[in-house]
C-alpha positions in Angstrom: 9.7 21.4 24.0 11.2 19.4 21.1 8.3 17.6 19.6 10.3 15.6 17.0 11.4 12.8 19.3 7.9 12.1 20.5 6.5 12.2 17.0 9.3 9.8 15.9 8.1 7.4 18.6 4.6 7.7 17.1 6.0 6.6 13.8 7.8 3.6 15.4 4.6 2.5 17.2 2.5 2.9 14.0 4.8 0.6 12.1 3.9 -2.2 14.6 0.6 -2.3 12.8 2.0 -2.8 9.3 0.2 -5.4 7.4 -2.8 -5.7 9.8 -4.6 -2.3 9.8 -5.8 -2.2 6.2 -8.0 -0.5 5.0 -7.3 1.7 8.0 -4.1 3.7 8.2 -1.2 2.8 10.6 -1.2 5.2 13.6 0.8 5.6 16.7 0.3 7.8 19.7 2.1 8.8 23.0 1.1 10.7 26.1 3.8 12.9 27.5 3.9 14.5 31.0 6.8 16.8 32.0 8.9 15.4 29.1 8.3 11.8 30.0 6.2 9.3 28.1 3.5 8.0 30.4 1.3 6.2 27.9 1.7 4.9 24.3 -0.3 2.8 21.9 -0.9 2.0 18.2 -3.8 0.9 16.0 -3.5 -2.9 15.7 -6.3 -3.9 13.4 -9.4 -2.4 11.6 -12.3 -2.5 14.0 -10.1 -2.4 17.1 -9.3 0.6 19.3 -7.4 3.5 17.6 -3.9 4.6 18.7 -5.1 7.5 20.8 -7.4 5.2 22.8 -4.6 2.7 23.4 -2.2 5.5 24.6 -4.8 7.0 27.0 -5.6 3.5 28.4 -1.9 2.9 28.9 -1.7 5.9 31.3 -1.8 4.5 34.9 -2.7 7.7 36.7 -5.4 9.4 34.6 -5.2 12.6 36.7 -1.9 13.4 34.8 -3.9 13.7 31.5 -5.1 17.2 32.3 -1.4 18.3 32.4 -0.1 16.3 29.5 0.5 16.5 25.7 -0.9 13.9 23.3 1.2 13.2 20.2 -0.3 11.2 17.3 1.0 10.5 13.8 -2.4 11.2 12.2 -5.3 13.6 13.0 -7.7 12.0 15.5 -10.9 10.8 13.9 -14.1 12.7 14.3 -16.8 10.2 13.2 -18.6 7.2 14.5 -17.5 4.1 12.6 -16.6 0.7 14.2 -15.2 2.8 17.1 -16.2 6.1 18.7 -14.5 9.4 17.7 -11.0 9.8 19.2 -11.3 13.6 19.3 -14.2 13.3 21.8 -12.2 10.9 24.0 -9.3 13.4 24.1 -11.5 16.4 25.0 -13.4 14.3 27.6 -10.2 13.7 29.5 -9.2 17.4 29.4 -5.9 16.9 27.6 -4.8 20.5 27.0 -2.3 20.0 24.1 -2.2 17.8 21.0 0.6 17.6 18.4 -0.2 15.9 15.1 2.0 14.5 12.4 -0.4 15.2 9.5 -4.1 15.7 8.8 -6.3 12.8 7.8 -7.5 13.0 4.2 -10.6 10.8 4.9 -13.7 12.8 4.0 -15.3 12.1 7.4 -12.2 13.5 9.2 -10.2 16.0 7.1 -9.9 18.8 9.7 -13.0 17.9 11.6 -11.0 16.3 14.4 -8.8 19.3 14.8 -11.8 21.6 14.7 -13.4 19.6 17.6 -10.2 19.8 19.7 -9.8 23.6 19.2 -13.5 24.2 19.9 -12.9 22.6 23.2 -10.0 24.9 24.1 -7.3 22.4 23.2 -4.0 23.7 21.7 -3.3 21.9 18.5 0.0 21.9 16.6 1.2 20.1 13.5 4.6 18.7 12.6 6.6 21.2 10.5 6.9 18.7 7.7 4.0 16.2 7.2 5.6 14.3 4.3 7.1 11.4 6.4 3.8 10.9 8.2 2.0 10.7 4.8 4.6 8.4 3.4 3.9 6.0 6.3 0.4 5.5 4.9 1.0 6.1 1.2 -1.5 3.4 0.3 -4.3 5.0 2.4 -3.3 8.4 1.1 -3.7 7.3 -2.5 -7.1 5.6 -1.7 -8.5 8.7 -0.1 -7.1 11.5 -2.3 -7.3 9.7 -5.7 -10.3 7.4 -5.1 -8.4 4.3 -6.5 -5.9 1.7 -5.3 -2.3 2.3 -4.8 -0.3 0.7 -7.7 3.2 -0.7 -7.3 4.9 -1.7 -10.5 7.6 -4.4 -10.7 9.7 -5.9 -13.4 13.1 -7.3 -14.2 15.2 -6.2 -17.2 18.7 -7.0 -18.5 21.5 -4.6 -19.3 20.3 -4.2 -22.9 16.9 -3.1 -21.6 14.9 -6.2 -22.4 12.2 -7.6 -20.2 11.9 -10.9 -22.2 12.9 -12.5 -25.4 10.8 -13.0 -28.5 9.1 -16.3 -27.9 6.0 -18.4 -28.2 3.8 -19.7 -25.4 5.6 -23.0 -25.5 9.0 -21.5 -24.9 10.2 -20.6 -21.4 10.4 -17.0 -20.2 13.8 -15.3 -20.2 15.4 -15.8 -16.7 16.7 -12.4 -15.7 16.8 -11.7 -12.0 18.5 -13.8 -9.3 17.2 -15.6 -6.2 17.4 -12.5 -3.9 15.3 -10.5 -6.4 12.8 -13.3 -6.5 12.6 -13.3 -2.7 12.1 -9.5 -2.7 9.3 -10.0 -5.2 7.5 -12.5 -2.9 7.9 -10.1 0.0 6.2 -7.4 -2.1 3.4 -9.8 -3.0 2.8 -10.5 0.7 2.3 -6.7 1.3 -0.4 -6.1 -1.3 -4.1 -7.0 -1.7 -3.9 -7.9 -5.4 -1.5 -8.8 -8.2 -2.3 -7.8 -11.7 -1.2 -9.4 -15.0 -2.4 -9.6 -18.6 -4.0 -12.7 -20.0 -1.0 -12.9 -22.4 1.3 -13.3 -19.4 -1.1 -15.9 -18.0 -1.0 -17.9 -21.2 2.7 -17.6 -21.8 4.0 -18.0 -18.2 1.2 -19.7 -16.3 2.3 -18.1 -13.0 1.2 -19.3 -9.6 1.0 -15.7 -8.3 1.6 -16.8 -4.7 3.9 -15.8 -1.8 5.5 -19.3 -1.6 8.9 -17.8 -0.9 7.8 -15.5 1.8 5.5 -15.7 4.8 2.2 -14.0 4.3 -1.2 -14.3 2.5 -1.2 -14.6 -1.3 -2.8 -11.6 -3.0 -5.9 -11.8 -5.2 -4.9 -12.4 -8.9 -6.3 -9.7 -11.2 -6.4 -10.7 -14.9 -6.9 -8.4 -17.8 -8.6 -10.3 -20.6 -7.6 -10.2 -24.2 -9.5 -12.0 -27.1 -6.1 -13.0 -28.5 -5.1 -14.9 -25.4 -8.1 -16.7 -23.8 -7.5 -18.0 -20.3 -6.9 -21.7 -19.8 -9.4 -23.3 -17.4 -6.8 -25.6 -16.0 -4.5 -22.7 -15.0 -7.5 -20.8 -13.5 -8.4 -23.8 -11.4 -4.8 -24.1 -10.2 -4.7 -20.7 -8.6 -4.6 -20.7 -4.8 -6.8 -17.6 -4.6 -10.0 -17.0 -6.6 -9.1 -14.4 -9.3 -10.8 -11.2 -10.3 -11.2 -10.9 -14.0 -11.6 -7.7 -16.1 -12.9 -8.0 -19.6 -15.8 -7.7 -22.0 -16.8 -11.3 -21.5 -16.0 -13.0 -18.2 -15.4 -16.7 -18.0 -18.3 -18.6 -16.6 -18.1 -19.1 -12.8 -15.7 -16.2 -12.2 -16.4 -12.8 -10.8 -14.9 -9.5 -12.0 -15.6 -6.3 -13.8 -17.4 -6.4 -17.2 -15.8 -3.7 -19.3 -13.1 -3.0 -21.9 -9.8 -3.6 -20.0 -8.1 -1.0 -22.0 -10.3 1.7 -20.5 -8.4 2.1 -17.2 -10.5 5.0 -16.0 -13.6 2.7 -16.1 -12.4 -0.1 -13.9 -9.5 1.1 -11.8 -11.7 3.0 -9.2 -14.0 -0.1 -9.0 -11.2 -2.2 -7.6 -11.7 -0.5 -4.2 -15.2 -2.1 -4.0 -13.5 -5.5 -4.0 -11.3 -4.6 -1.0 -8.2 -4.1 -3.3 -6.4 -1.1 -1.8 -2.8 -1.9 -2.9 -2.1 -3.7 -6.1 1.2 -5.1 -7.5 1.4 -4.8 -11.3 3.7 -7.5 -12.7 3.1 -7.3 -16.4 3.6 -7.7 -19.2 5.5 -4.8 -20.7 2.5 -3.2 -22.4 0.4 -3.2 -19.3 3.3 -1.8 -17.2 3.8 1.0 -19.8 0.1 1.8 -19.8 0.1 2.4 -16.1 3.2 4.6 -16.3 1.7 6.6 -19.3 -1.6 7.0 -17.4 0.2 8.4 -14.3 -0.9 5.4 -12.2 2.5 4.2 -11.2 2.6 5.2 -7.5 5.8 3.3 -6.9 8.2 1.2 -9.1 10.6 -1.6 -8.3 13.0 -2.6 -11.0 15.7 -5.3 -11.1 18.5 -5.0 -13.6 20.9 -7.9 -14.5 24.3 -7.7 -16.2 23.2 -10.0 -19.1 22.6 -8.7 -22.6 20.2 -9.7 -25.4 20.4 -8.8 -29.1 16.6 -8.6 -29.5 13.5 -9.1 -27.5 10.7 -7.3 -25.7 11.8 -4.0 -24.3 11.1 -3.0 -20.8 8.8 0.0 -20.0 10.2 3.5 -20.2 10.2 4.5 -16.5 11.1 7.8 -14.7 14.4 8.0 -13.0 14.4 5.9 -9.8 16.2 7.4 -6.8 16.9 4.5 -4.5 19.6 2.1 -5.7 21.0 -1.0 -4.1 22.4 -4.5 -4.9 20.5 -7.7 -4.6 23.1 -10.4 -5.2 24.3 -9.8 -8.8 21.3 -7.7 -9.6 21.0 -3.9 -9.5 17.8 -2.9 -7.6 16.2 0.4 -8.2 13.0 1.7 -6.7 11.0 5.0 -6.5 
């Protein structure tokens, strides 16, 4: 039997849960009997039933399960959390064959689900190439395998490679990207848990850090403190979401991580404790470069305008980005 079309359906179903399953992964599952899908489901939200449960529930005649194949985009779980183990549900229904997109890197699963199925006489197969199933949950994969948030970097630069002009805090930032790029940026903000900037960027630009141009919840602002650029109380009070501050001396009344913000290894893993699994890094240039140099840039989005500037602040040196498109008059590159 050709497994690819049923695994593709699992991917489609899993995507229905995009934006609602965090910190859990997106998962889709289908039950197939004699080449026909008789049940399907996906994980909708953390704490709610998993995809395999929904697919089995969707089968009207449960007697077919003993002669069916279950397809799922991720290895069935093997532990008791907010829901019971899916591998036990599968074996209890006598499903003889399971095809999995990729294993689950979570320490409480990581092969244990497959082991349970095989110990109960169930034939288990994997997709020949797991990459597409891992890419579906790249944030979850980073969280589990690297014990830190997934970082997406974003900036706009002009044709001469500048991210901004040389200016004071009283002067406006250089306008580089167009309205479509701004819309895409707000779409990115709506997909992450946190948005990280330096206190210099906060003092110079006083950004709102919201998703005002896109539907969705605004992320948590994460501010890296610098003694040279103290945060303005008025700006802090204007933020729609309470910020998380990282620095040697936190402002009174604000929570955060008390440490040297230049020591990324010290505070980056701790962000997971605040429920920050996916973070958008917006600047400035030195912060962006530090993430690239520290091998923390999991994905990059870059907008390039046709304008030129004789002198200014240079953009970070980024690796070659493979996906290229046009957003209005701007060139859009991403990893």
